[in-house]
VMD Tcl script that draws the C-alpha trace (Angstrom):
set ca {
  {86.63 37.99 -76.83}
  {85.27 34.84 -75.63}
  {86.09 31.34 -76.40}
  {83.18 29.20 -78.07}
  {84.59 26.30 -76.01}
  {84.33 27.99 -73.19}
  {80.71 29.19 -73.59}
  {77.98 27.31 -71.68}
  {75.44 28.72 -73.61}
  {76.96 27.15 -76.84}
  {76.78 23.94 -75.35}
  {73.01 24.00 -74.08}
  {72.59 25.40 -77.60}
  {73.98 22.04 -79.16}
  {71.99 19.92 -76.83}
  {68.97 21.20 -78.29}
  {69.95 20.85 -81.64}
  {70.56 17.20 -80.95}
  {67.34 16.75 -79.51}
  {65.48 18.55 -82.64}
  {67.59 16.10 -84.46}
  {66.81 12.95 -82.90}
  {62.92 13.73 -82.62}
  {63.04 14.38 -86.94}
  {64.66 10.99 -86.81}
  {62.22 9.33 -84.98}
  {59.32 10.94 -86.71}
  {61.07 9.45 -89.93}
  {61.35 6.01 -88.58}
  {57.76 5.59 -87.50}
  {56.32 7.12 -90.94}
  {58.32 4.31 -93.09}
  {62.15 2.90 -94.12}
  {62.17 5.41 -97.01}
  {63.91 8.49 -96.65}
  {61.17 9.99 -99.42}
  {58.19 8.50 -97.51}
  {55.28 10.87 -97.49}
  {52.08 11.40 -94.92}
  {49.01 9.69 -96.31}
  {46.18 12.31 -97.28}
  {42.88 10.38 -97.21}
  {40.34 12.53 -99.65}
  {36.45 11.54 -100.02}
  {36.36 9.54 -103.69}
  {34.43 11.43 -106.17}
  {32.90 8.17 -107.44}
  {31.69 6.93 -104.29}
  {27.84 6.01 -103.80}
  {25.91 6.97 -101.00}
  {22.90 4.45 -99.91}
  {19.25 6.48 -99.46}
  {18.06 6.39 -96.16}
  {14.30 6.16 -96.50}
  {12.29 8.22 -94.16}
  {8.79 8.63 -93.54}
  {6.92 11.68 -95.03}
  {5.39 13.68 -92.28}
  {1.28 13.14 -91.69}
  {-0.63 16.13 -93.70}
  {-2.10 18.81 -91.31}
  {-5.20 18.46 -89.84}
  {-7.43 20.75 -90.82}
  {-8.76 24.01 -88.82}
  {-11.50 23.59 -87.18}
  {-13.83 26.10 -87.32}
  {-13.21 28.21 -84.13}
  {-16.81 29.71 -84.11}
  {-18.36 26.79 -84.41}
  {-15.88 23.68 -83.31}
  {-17.54 22.31 -86.90}
  {-16.29 21.62 -89.89}
  {-12.85 23.24 -91.67}
  {-12.68 27.01 -90.83}
  {-14.60 28.66 -93.20}
  {-13.30 31.19 -96.09}
  {-14.28 34.67 -96.46}
  {-15.16 37.44 -94.31}
  {-17.21 37.27 -90.99}
  {-20.51 39.38 -91.00}
  {-22.41 40.38 -87.90}
  {-25.88 41.33 -88.68}
  {-28.25 43.36 -86.31}
  {-31.59 41.75 -86.68}
  {-34.50 42.72 -84.78}
  {-36.15 40.86 -81.94}
  {-39.97 41.52 -81.52}
  {-42.77 39.60 -82.79}
  {-43.47 42.03 -85.67}
  {-40.23 41.08 -87.55}
  {-41.03 37.29 -87.24}
  {-40.40 34.51 -88.32}
  {-36.90 35.94 -89.06}
  {-34.78 34.83 -92.16}
  {-31.76 33.25 -92.43}
  {-30.79 33.70 -88.45}
  {-30.87 29.83 -88.02}
  {-28.13 29.77 -89.65}
  {-25.83 32.05 -87.77}
  {-22.52 30.50 -86.05}
  {-23.57 32.60 -83.09}
  {-26.22 34.91 -82.21}
  {-26.07 37.40 -78.98}
  {-28.92 38.78 -77.57}
  {-28.61 42.34 -76.07}
  {-30.60 45.27 -74.80}
  {-31.45 47.92 -76.99}
  {-33.68 50.64 -75.83}
  {-37.20 50.78 -73.61}
  {-36.62 47.16 -72.09}
  {-36.67 45.79 -75.11}
  {-33.99 43.14 -76.94}
  {-32.00 43.22 -80.09}
  {-29.66 40.16 -81.75}
  {-26.49 40.29 -83.46}
  {-26.26 37.50 -85.64}
  {-22.54 36.08 -86.55}
  {-22.25 34.60 -90.29}
  {-19.49 32.99 -91.61}
  {-19.96 29.45 -92.53}
  {-23.32 30.47 -94.72}
  {-23.77 33.92 -95.95}
  {-27.69 33.70 -96.19}
  {-30.29 36.68 -97.10}
  {-30.92 37.87 -93.26}
  {-34.32 39.93 -92.78}
  {-35.11 42.18 -90.34}
  {-31.98 44.17 -90.11}
  {-32.17 46.97 -87.80}
  {-29.80 49.80 -86.50}
  {-26.66 49.75 -84.53}
  {-25.56 50.61 -81.45}
  {-22.28 52.54 -79.66}
  {-21.71 49.25 -77.66}
  {-21.81 46.90 -80.67}
  {-17.89 47.67 -82.05}
  {-17.04 46.99 -78.53}
  {-18.30 43.27 -78.38}
  {-17.56 42.59 -82.08}
  {-13.69 43.97 -81.63}
  {-12.89 40.31 -80.79}
  {-13.54 39.28 -83.95}
  {-11.05 41.72 -85.63}
  {-11.62 43.87 -88.60}
  {-15.42 42.35 -89.56}
  {-17.95 43.78 -91.73}
  {-21.19 44.39 -89.53}
  {-24.34 45.27 -91.76}
  {-27.19 47.51 -90.14}
  {-30.50 49.48 -91.38}
  {-28.84 52.83 -89.38}
  {-27.92 54.04 -86.11}
  {-29.12 57.37 -83.79}
  {-26.71 59.33 -81.37}
  {-23.14 58.99 -81.89}
  {-23.68 55.14 -83.07}
  {-22.58 55.69 -86.81}
  {-19.57 57.78 -85.31}
  {-18.48 55.29 -83.49}
  {-18.60 53.16 -85.80}
  {-16.68 55.27 -88.21}
  {-13.94 55.47 -86.10}
  {-13.27 51.48 -85.35}
  {-12.06 48.81 -86.75}
  {-15.18 47.38 -88.33}
  {-16.46 47.73 -91.85}
  {-19.55 49.03 -91.77}
  {-22.31 48.18 -94.33}
  {-25.20 50.40 -93.82}
  {-28.84 50.68 -95.48}
  {-29.10 54.25 -94.96}
  {-26.16 54.98 -97.01}
  {-27.05 53.34 -100.05}
  {-24.51 50.84 -99.59}
  {-24.55 47.20 -100.86}
  {-26.98 44.11 -100.95}
  {-30.14 45.51 -99.19}
  {-33.73 45.37 -100.59}
  {-37.11 45.50 -98.85}
  {-39.55 42.54 -97.78}
  {-42.92 43.38 -98.95}
  {-44.00 40.88 -96.54}
  {-43.52 42.95 -93.73}
  {-44.10 46.63 -92.71}
  {-41.48 48.60 -92.60}
  {-38.74 49.55 -90.70}
  {-39.03 45.64 -90.26}
  {-38.70 44.32 -93.52}
  {-34.91 45.19 -94.39}
  {-33.19 42.42 -96.12}
  {-29.68 42.00 -96.73}
  {-28.08 39.68 -98.97}
  {-24.65 38.73 -97.25}
  {-23.32 36.68 -100.19}
  {-23.49 39.79 -102.13}
  {-21.89 41.94 -99.00}
  {-19.34 39.34 -98.62}
  {-18.12 39.43 -102.59}
  {-17.91 43.18 -102.11}
  {-16.22 44.18 -99.16}
  {-12.76 42.68 -97.96}
  {-12.90 41.93 -94.32}
  {-11.41 39.78 -91.47}
  {-12.13 36.13 -92.05}
  {-12.65 33.87 -88.64}
  {-10.57 33.88 -85.64}
  {-10.41 32.45 -82.22}
  {-12.97 34.64 -79.97}
  {-12.78 32.25 -76.95}
  {-14.76 29.69 -77.36}
  {-13.42 26.23 -76.58}
  {-15.22 23.31 -78.35}
  {-15.21 19.66 -77.00}
  {-18.28 16.64 -77.66}
  {-17.98 15.98 -74.00}
  {-17.35 17.03 -70.45}
  {-16.55 15.03 -67.78}
  {-18.17 17.94 -65.21}
  {-21.50 17.38 -67.02}
  {-21.89 13.55 -65.14}
  {-22.24 16.07 -61.73}
  {-24.20 19.08 -63.16}
  {-27.28 20.46 -62.95}
  {-30.16 19.71 -65.02}
  {-31.44 22.37 -67.14}
  {-34.24 21.50 -69.41}
  {-35.17 24.73 -69.70}
  {-33.59 28.20 -69.80}
  {-35.36 31.46 -68.14}
  {-33.43 34.81 -67.96}
  {-35.00 38.62 -69.19}
  {-32.67 40.59 -71.20}
  {-33.72 44.77 -70.19}
  {-37.45 43.48 -69.31}
  {-37.66 41.10 -72.44}
  {-38.03 37.52 -71.24}
  {-35.68 35.09 -72.67}
  {-36.28 31.36 -72.93}
  {-34.89 28.31 -74.38}
  {-35.73 24.76 -74.09}
  {-33.71 21.45 -74.79}
  {-34.94 19.36 -77.41}
  {-32.56 15.71 -76.68}
  {-33.62 14.56 -80.62}
  {-31.91 17.87 -81.90}
  {-29.30 18.04 -79.48}
  {-29.70 21.73 -79.10}
  {-31.74 24.35 -77.13}
  {-34.39 26.03 -79.35}
  {-35.40 29.67 -78.29}
  {-38.79 30.84 -77.46}
  {-41.15 33.21 -76.46}
  {-43.99 32.52 -73.99}
  {-43.45 29.16 -74.15}
  {-43.34 28.59 -77.73}
  {-40.88 27.92 -80.00}
  {-39.11 30.27 -82.48}
  {-39.37 29.05 -86.15}
  {-37.14 30.79 -88.72}
  {-38.98 31.57 -92.29}
  {-37.86 27.99 -93.39}
  {-39.21 26.45 -90.82}
  {-36.86 25.38 -89.07}
  {-36.38 26.18 -85.35}
  {-33.54 29.06 -84.44}
  {-31.62 26.48 -82.23}
  {-27.95 25.64 -80.68}
  {-26.55 23.46 -78.66}
  {-25.06 25.99 -75.97}
  {-26.79 29.07 -74.34}
  {-24.34 31.12 -72.69}
  {-25.84 33.70 -70.21}
  {-23.27 36.62 -69.72}
  {-23.91 38.94 -66.66}
  {-22.36 42.44 -68.02}
  {-22.35 45.77 -66.62}
  {-25.38 48.09 -68.72}
  {-25.91 51.70 -68.75}
  {-27.85 54.33 -70.74}
  {-26.39 56.04 -73.21}
  {-27.48 59.47 -73.46}
  {-26.69 60.12 -76.66}
  {-28.94 58.27 -78.09}
  {-32.50 58.52 -77.13}
  {-35.41 57.10 -79.24}
  {-38.79 58.98 -79.70}
  {-40.34 58.00 -76.52}
  {-37.62 59.21 -74.53}
  {-35.85 55.73 -74.00}
  {-32.18 55.84 -73.89}
  {-30.15 52.89 -76.12}
  {-28.84 50.59 -73.21}
  {-24.58 50.64 -73.60}
  {-23.85 46.37 -72.62}
  {-19.80 46.32 -71.42}
  {-18.00 43.54 -72.56}
  {-14.88 44.59 -71.41}
  {-14.47 43.29 -67.96}
  {-15.42 40.42 -66.16}
  {-18.18 38.88 -64.58}
  {-20.39 35.51 -64.19}
  {-21.68 33.31 -66.67}
  {-23.61 30.42 -66.71}
  {-23.23 27.76 -69.26}
  {-26.04 25.15 -70.57}
  {-25.28 22.60 -72.91}
  {-26.70 18.88 -73.36}
  {-29.56 19.68 -71.08}
  {-27.18 20.40 -68.02}
  {-25.61 23.77 -66.34}
  {-22.28 24.72 -65.34}
  {-21.50 27.70 -63.67}
  {-18.08 30.03 -64.39}
  {-17.04 33.41 -64.84}
  {-15.84 35.66 -67.90}
  {-12.85 37.83 -68.38}
  {-11.88 39.92 -71.58}
  {-9.04 42.64 -71.20}
  {-9.20 45.18 -74.14}
  {-11.45 45.36 -77.29}
  {-8.93 43.28 -79.87}
  {-8.95 40.49 -77.17}
  {-11.00 37.36 -77.10}
  {-13.28 36.41 -74.10}
  {-12.17 33.88 -71.72}
  {-14.68 31.44 -70.11}
  {-13.68 29.51 -67.21}
  {-15.26 27.30 -64.35}
  {-14.98 28.04 -60.68}
  {-11.61 26.00 -60.76}
  {-10.33 28.38 -63.54}
  {-10.35 25.50 -66.82}
  {-11.76 26.28 -69.73}
  {-15.50 25.51 -70.22}
  {-16.13 23.29 -72.79}
  {-19.04 24.24 -75.64}
  {-20.67 21.56 -77.48}
  {-19.62 21.96 -80.91}
  {-22.43 23.53 -83.35}
  {-23.08 27.11 -82.33}
  {-24.07 29.59 -79.52}
  {-26.76 31.46 -77.81}
  {-25.16 34.38 -76.09}
  {-27.47 36.09 -73.74}
  {-26.31 40.07 -72.37}
  {-27.84 40.28 -69.19}
  {-27.43 42.62 -66.36}
  {-26.15 41.34 -62.91}
  {-29.56 40.04 -60.58}
  {-31.09 38.85 -63.62}
  {-32.68 35.64 -62.95}
  {-31.61 32.33 -64.74}
}
mol new
graphics top color blue
foreach p $ca { graphics top sphere $p radius 0.5 }
foreach p [lrange $ca 0 end-1] q [lrange $ca 1 end] { graphics top cylinder $p $q radius 0.2 }
display resetview
């Protein structure tokens, strides 16, 4: 056996033990002179009081502006689109002046027809006319809204039923229809939009691409446009700027169009939108004229008229559920004057 005294590893163990003992003694000395001194543990007092820090309440959320007019709070209830006649025999139109947006589109035989978009107010509207196969494409950007029409030829009702729109059709005996005996059929169909709104659940307002602004610095250098003249199909479509109303008034042969209320049919904006328009051979009238299908998905030229001026631009829309983008030549958004818009959907090459 090896002697403990001669083992070098034992000496190493002794030195380690001694170092540990010295370190422990030093720690005891630092902690206090008493051999039973213990480290202090600080615990939060259960009786301590805290001083309240004053906070500033967040500002109230700004009301959401109506995206279809740029005026007032966003309206409640469903959006309703109505197919409305655009010929002399149906005038004066009932309720047309209360639409937020009025589209003027080509029907058949060179005639024009309107689609009124109603969200802010739900009046009685006359004269309700038939739907076209291109209407679900145009209105798809508004979401699952209501479309009111008197009927539809060819594949138009079938296409409506396959779309996301909620059709309320006079020929199907649905809600809210009556006839106004002051006008001959078929130009006397009336829709009570308040009844339709109460009976049919549908989407409310959403952004469809209009950017609203009370002023636009581009107007300072824009060309004057006191009158607007274009053509939808073979139908002349005109407007005249009324500075007192700060609106463009719809005209026919230079005469202002008035609604049944006596109010002018007028909006602060006129947008002339150039679209591809092709015949729809599935829908042909008694005279052999096919309905026209207006393509509202794609891109093309636009001219915006506001404040008595005109600004050139372009439009684009990617899909049926997408909004339409309106920009100037530099790619900046076109700015619409708050209050609503006429949109004339015309063929490429139409005068403006």
